[in-house]
C-alpha positions in Angstrom: -46.8 -91.5 -78.3 -50.6 -91.7 -78.9 -50.6 -87.7 -77.2 -48.8 -87.2 -81.3 -50.8 -89.0 -82.8 -53.7 -87.0 -82.2 -51.6 -83.9 -81.9 -50.4 -83.9 -85.4 -53.5 -84.0 -86.5 -54.7 -80.6 -88.3 -56.3 -77.8 -85.9 -59.9 -76.2 -87.5 -62.0 -74.1 -86.1 -64.1 -76.5 -85.7 -62.1 -77.9 -82.7 -62.7 -74.7 -80.9 -66.6 -73.3 -79.8 -65.0 -70.3 -78.4 -63.8 -68.2 -81.8 -64.3 -67.3 -84.8 -62.6 -65.8 -88.5 -64.4 -63.1 -90.2 -63.7 -60.4 -92.4 -63.9 -57.3 -90.9 -63.7 -53.5 -93.8 -60.6 -51.7 -92.2 -58.8 -55.1 -91.0 -59.1 -57.5 -93.0 -59.3 -61.4 -91.4 -59.4 -60.9 -87.9 -60.6 -63.6 -85.1 -63.2 -62.5 -83.1 -64.6 -64.4 -79.2 -67.5 -66.4 -79.7 -68.2 -66.1 -76.1 -66.9 -64.5 -72.7 -63.4 -65.5 -72.9 -61.9 -65.9 -68.8 -58.1 -64.0 -68.7 -56.3 -67.1 -68.1 -58.0 -69.3 -70.3 -57.1 -71.7 -73.0 -58.5 -69.9 -76.6 -57.6 -72.6 -78.7 -54.6 -75.1 -79.8 -53.0 -74.9 -83.2 -49.9 -77.1 -85.0 -48.1 -75.6 -88.0 -49.4 -76.1 -91.9 -45.8 -76.0 -91.8 -42.5 -75.4 -89.5 -38.6 -76.0 -89.6 -35.9 -75.1 -86.7 -34.2 -72.4 -87.1 -30.4 -73.3 -89.6 -28.4 -71.2 -86.8 -30.3 -72.9 -84.0 -29.3 -76.3 -85.4 -25.9 -75.4 -86.3 -25.5 -74.2 -83.0 -26.8 -77.9 -81.5 -29.5 -76.7 -80.6 -31.5 -80.5 -81.1 -34.6 -80.8 -81.5 -37.2 -83.2 -83.6 -36.8 -82.6 -86.8 -40.7 -82.4 -87.3 -42.6 -81.0 -83.8 -39.4 -79.6 -82.7 -39.8 -81.5 -79.4 -36.3 -80.5 -77.6 -34.0 -83.7 -77.6 -32.1 -83.0 -75.2 -32.2 -83.4 -71.8 -31.9 -80.2 -68.8 -29.4 -81.5 -67.2 -28.0 -82.0 -70.9 -28.6 -78.6 -72.0 -28.0 -76.3 -68.4 -24.1 -78.3 -68.6 -23.7 -77.3 -72.6 -25.3 -73.6 -71.9 -23.5 -72.6 -69.0 -20.2 -74.9 -70.7 -20.1 -76.4 -66.5 -20.1 -79.8 -67.1 -19.8 -80.9 -63.6 -23.1 -79.0 -63.0 -26.1 -80.6 -61.5 -29.9 -79.1 -61.1 -31.3 -79.8 -57.8 -34.9 -81.7 -57.7 -33.9 -83.2 -60.9 -36.5 -85.8 -61.0 -38.6 -83.8 -59.4 -39.0 -80.7 -62.2 -37.6 -82.1 -65.4 -39.7 -82.8 -67.9 -39.8 -85.8 -69.3 -37.0 -87.2 -71.3 -37.5 -88.5 -75.0 -36.6 -92.1 -75.1 -37.3 -93.3 -77.7 -35.9 -90.7 -80.6 -35.8 -91.9 -84.4 -32.7 -91.5 -87.1 -33.9 -91.5 -90.6 -31.8 -94.0 -91.9 -30.8 -92.1 -95.0 -29.6 -88.7 -93.7 -29.9 -89.6 -89.8 -32.0 -86.4 -88.8 -33.3 -87.3 -85.5 -37.5 -87.7 -84.9 -39.3 -87.7 -81.0 -41.4 -90.2 -81.9 -42.0 -92.9 -85.2 -45.4 -91.0 -85.2 -43.1 -87.6 -86.1 -40.8 -89.5 -88.4 -44.0 -91.4 -90.1 -45.6 -87.8 -90.6 -42.5 -85.8 -91.7 -41.9 -88.7 -94.6 -45.4 -88.5 -95.5 -45.4 -84.3 -95.8 -42.2 -83.3 -97.8 -39.3 -85.3 -96.0 -39.2 -87.7 -98.8 -38.3 -84.4 -101.4 -35.8 -82.9 -99.4 -33.8 -86.0 -97.7 -30.4 -85.8 -98.5 -26.9 -87.0 -97.0 -25.8 -84.7 -94.5 -21.7 -85.4 -95.3 -22.9 -83.9 -99.4 -21.2 -80.3 -99.8 -22.1 -79.7 -103.7 -26.4 -80.8 -103.0 -28.7 -78.0 -103.3 -29.7 -77.6 -99.9 -26.6 -77.8 -98.0 -25.6 -74.9 -100.6 -28.4 -73.4 -99.5 -28.2 -73.9 -95.8 -24.3 -72.3 -96.6 -26.3 -69.3 -98.4 -28.8 -68.3 -95.8 -26.3 -68.2 -93.0 -24.0 -66.4 -94.9 -26.7 -63.9 -95.1 -28.6 -64.0 -92.1 -26.9 -64.1 -88.9 -28.4 -64.6 -85.0 -31.8 -63.4 -84.0 -33.2 -65.6 -87.0 -36.6 -64.4 -87.5 -37.7 -67.3 -90.3 -35.8 -69.8 -92.4 -35.2 -70.4 -95.8 -35.9 -74.3 -95.3 -39.4 -73.0 -94.4 -39.9 -72.5 -98.0 -38.2 -75.7 -98.9 -41.0 -77.4 -97.1 -43.7 -75.6 -98.7 -42.1 -76.6 -102.0 -42.0 -80.3 -101.2 -45.5 -79.9 -99.1 -46.7 -78.8 -102.7 -44.8 -82.3 -104.5 -45.6 -85.3 -102.5 -49.6 -84.3 -101.6 -51.4 -85.8 -103.1 -53.5 -82.2 -104.4 -51.3 -79.7 -105.3 -53.3 -77.4 -105.9 -55.0 -76.9 -103.4 -52.0 -76.8 -100.7 -51.2 -73.6 -102.7 -54.4 -72.5 -102.1 -53.9 -73.3 -98.5 -50.5 -71.5 -98.5 -52.1 -68.6 -100.3 -55.0 -67.8 -97.9 -51.9 -66.3 -96.1 -51.3 -62.5 -96.3 -48.4 -62.1 -98.9 -48.3 -57.8 -99.2 -44.8 -56.5 -100.4 -45.6 -52.9 -100.5 -48.0 -50.7 -99.1 -48.3 -47.5 -101.3 -50.8 -45.6 -98.9 -47.7 -45.7 -96.7 -45.2 -45.6 -98.9 -43.8 -48.5 -97.6 -41.7 -52.0 -98.9 -40.4 -54.9 -95.9 -37.9 -54.0 -95.3 -35.8 -57.9 -96.5 -37.5 -57.0 -100.4 -35.9 -53.8 -100.6 -33.7 -53.3 -103.4 -30.3 -54.2 -101.3 -31.5 -57.5 -100.3 -32.4 -58.4 -104.4 -28.9 -60.1 -105.0 -29.7 -62.3 -102.5 -32.8 -63.2 -102.4 -32.0 -64.1 -106.1 -29.2 -66.9 -105.0 -31.9 -68.1 -102.4 -34.1 -68.6 -105.5 -32.1 -70.0 -107.9 -30.5 -72.4 -105.4 -33.7 -73.7 -104.8 -35.0 -73.8 -108.5 -31.6 -75.9 -109.3 -33.3 -78.4 -106.8 -37.0 -78.2 -107.9 -36.4 -77.6 -111.5 -38.5 -81.2 -112.6 -41.5 -79.8 -110.1 -44.2 -77.5 -111.4 -43.6 -74.8 -109.1 -42.9 -71.8 -111.7 -45.0 -69.4 -109.6 -43.2 -69.9 -106.4 -39.8 -69.8 -108.4 -40.7 -66.2 -110.7 -38.2 -63.2 -109.4 -42.5 -61.9 -107.8 -43.7 -65.0 -106.9 -40.2 -65.7 -104.4 -40.5 -62.2 -103.2 -44.3 -62.9 -102.4 -43.2 -66.5 -100.6 -40.7 -64.4 -98.6 -43.2 -61.9 -97.8 -45.4 -64.5 -96.7 -43.1 -65.6 -94.3 -41.8 -62.5 -92.8 -46.0 -61.1 -92.1 -46.7 -64.8 -91.0 -44.2 -66.8 -89.5 -45.4 -67.2 -86.0 -41.8 -68.1 -83.8 -41.2 -71.8 -81.8 -39.5 -71.4 -79.4 -38.8 -75.0 -77.2 -36.5 -75.6 -74.2 -36.4 -78.9 -71.1 -34.0 -76.4 -69.3 -36.8 -73.7 -68.9 -39.6 -76.0 -68.5 -37.4 -77.6 -65.4 -37.1 -74.0 -64.3 -41.0 -73.4 -64.1 -41.6 -76.9 -62.9 -39.2 -75.7 -59.7 -40.2 -72.6 -58.9 -43.8 -74.5 -58.5 -42.4 -77.0 -56.0 -43.9 -76.6 -52.8 -40.3 -76.0 -50.0 -39.7 -74.5 -46.9 -38.9 -70.7 -47.0 -34.7 -71.2 -46.3 -35.8 -74.2 -49.2 -36.8 -71.7 -51.7 -34.2 -68.7 -51.1 -31.8 -71.6 -51.8 -33.0 -72.1 -54.9 -34.2 -68.9 -55.6 -30.1 -68.1 -55.2 -29.4 -70.8 -57.7 -32.1 -70.3 -60.6 -30.7 -66.9 -60.5 -26.9 -68.0 -60.3 -27.8 -70.6 -63.0 -29.0 -67.6 -65.3 -26.0 -65.8 -64.8 -23.6 -68.7 -65.8 -26.1 -69.0 -69.1 -25.4 -65.4 -70.6 -22.0 -65.8 -69.6 -21.5 -69.1 -71.7 -24.2 -68.4 -74.2 -26.2 -65.4 -74.5 -29.6 -65.1 -74.8 -30.1 -67.8 -77.3 -31.3 -71.1 -74.5 -34.3 -72.3 -76.5 -34.7 -74.8 -79.6 -36.0 -71.9 -82.1 -38.0 -72.4 -85.5 -41.3 -70.8 -87.0 -44.1 -72.0 -88.3 -46.8 -70.2 -90.5 -50.5 -71.3 -88.6 -53.3 -71.2 -89.9 -55.7 -70.0 -87.1 -53.0 -67.7 -85.7 -53.1 -66.0 -88.1 -56.1 -64.5 -88.3 -55.2 -62.4 -84.8 -54.8 -58.9 -85.7 -52.2 -56.9 -83.5 -52.3 -54.7 -80.7 -50.1 -52.3 -78.5 -51.8 -53.6 -75.6 -52.9 -57.3 -76.4 -55.6 -59.3 -74.9 -54.3 -62.9 -75.8 -50.4 -64.3 -75.8 -48.9 -67.1 -78.0 -48.0 -70.0 -75.6 -45.6 -73.5 -76.6 -47.1 -75.1 -73.3 -46.1 -78.5 -74.4 -42.8 -78.3 -75.1 -43.9 -79.1 -79.0 -44.5 -76.8 -82.3 -47.9 -76.9 -80.7 -49.6 -72.9 -79.9 -51.5 -72.2 -77.3 -53.3 -69.4 -78.1 -54.1 -67.7 -74.2 -56.4 -64.9 -73.3 -54.4 -62.3 -70.6 -57.9 -60.4 -70.4 -61.3 -61.4 -69.9 -62.8 -60.8 -73.4 -66.0 -60.6 -74.2 -68.3 -62.1 -76.5 -68.6 -60.2 -80.1 -64.8 -59.1 -79.2 -61.3 -59.1 -81.5 -58.8 -61.0 -80.1 -55.9 -59.8 -80.4 -51.9 -60.7 -80.2 -49.4 -58.6 -80.1 -46.4 -58.8 -83.4 -44.1 -56.9 -80.5 -42.3 -58.3 -76.8 -43.3 -56.5 -74.3 -40.1 -54.7 -74.1 -40.8 -52.5 -77.5 -44.3 -52.5 -76.5 -43.1 -49.8 -73.7 -41.1 -47.6 -76.2 -43.0 -44.7 -78.1 -46.2 -44.8 -80.0 -44.1 -43.7 -83.2 -41.0 -46.5 -82.4 -43.9 -48.6 -82.5 -45.4 -47.3 -85.7 -41.9 -47.3 -87.2 -41.3 -50.8 -86.8 -45.0 -52.3 -87.5 -45.2 -50.3 -90.7 -41.3 -51.9 -92.0 -41.8 -54.9 -90.8 -45.6 -55.9 -91.5 -46.8 -53.2 -93.7 -49.3 -51.2 -91.6 -50.1 -48.0 -89.4 -51.3 -49.6 -86.3 -54.8 -48.3 -84.4 -55.0 -49.7 -81.3 -56.5 -48.5 -78.2 -52.9 -47.0 -77.6 -51.9 -46.1 -80.0 -55.1 -43.9 -80.8 -54.5 -42.6 -77.3 -50.9 -41.4 -78.1 -51.9 -40.0 -81.1 -50.9 -36.4 -79.9 -47.4 -37.6 -78.7 -44.5 -36.4 -80.5 -43.2 -37.7 -83.3 -39.7 -38.9 -82.0 -38.5 -42.4 -81.6 -37.0 -43.8 -78.6 -33.5 -42.8 -77.9 -32.7 -46.1 -77.0 -34.2 -47.1 -81.0 -32.9 -44.5 -83.2 -32.7 -46.9 -86.0 -35.6 -48.7 -85.9 -34.0 -51.8 -85.7 -35.6 -54.7 -84.0 -32.5 -56.2 -83.1 -31.4 -54.0 -80.9 -35.0 -52.6 -79.2 -34.0 -54.8 -75.7 
């Protein structure tokens, strides 16, 4: 798996001639185009400094590589499981299905799965030697950590406590612990914004007991390691602020890739109509049986991508073209040399809401007041929250 060996190399700014990271007086870090970038062009690709599959996603048997999150379930297997139709046959399967993983590697001690030996080796080298444990040991701290997290946070998940566990394990296993801590500390980790009188939702007083329970379990497990600055009460809050404001969602799916390939297939008009009907019914069956959760899902920290600021009218968006944790930043519009590259922290549905709704969510989850062109143009609009998002919750906006 040469491509994976190459992909697992850490991304740096030297790998791209397209952008540079600068500090802007009003925003802090920002990504600026070094040349004209055309709509649809790949701006950069990046692997995460750390990533992890979401706990409920793994609990519900979404099989993904323990390291790179490449799906380990074929499109056919996934379609049958998620529709509850065991005899379902996907048309044009041999032509449109992504290549199945043929070389699944298991950790001999705990049994977790990897898509290839390269991912297994990288995991062992980076964090897994520290985190490996028997899955049937119900008293193990990491088992209790997983159970505690699932009792506190329900789908849809936007983060996972195991991202923190992997960060700590990476510090423990690396040859330069201080250097690794500095890499993580380079991410924004603000707890509150005094000017806006706002604090991160997850760090408000009603979550204190829950965060403390998670902190104490991790402290028990890492007790012999010098991680006090992360495992005291304030340090742990900062870690949660770090993953809460910088964590990038990751989604991979062999089934989604199959559908994309099927839509691109050259077919007669009659056959295309049949395939459109099939795809429509497939998604009806998927939603009926499994709801909206159709992907292997996780989150990660990306050093370059985290420098992209938000805009309610973004000029770039994130894809996972390789069906793994490799992030692709792609231009949505032409971007001129010297222009800022911006993504959106809100999905397309939320971006259609009122300015007041968007501002409320961004302040609650990211602690800033958006001053993008769209928000400035709507500055005179009434301060009314959209009727279907009165509580400002991300979970109920679409």
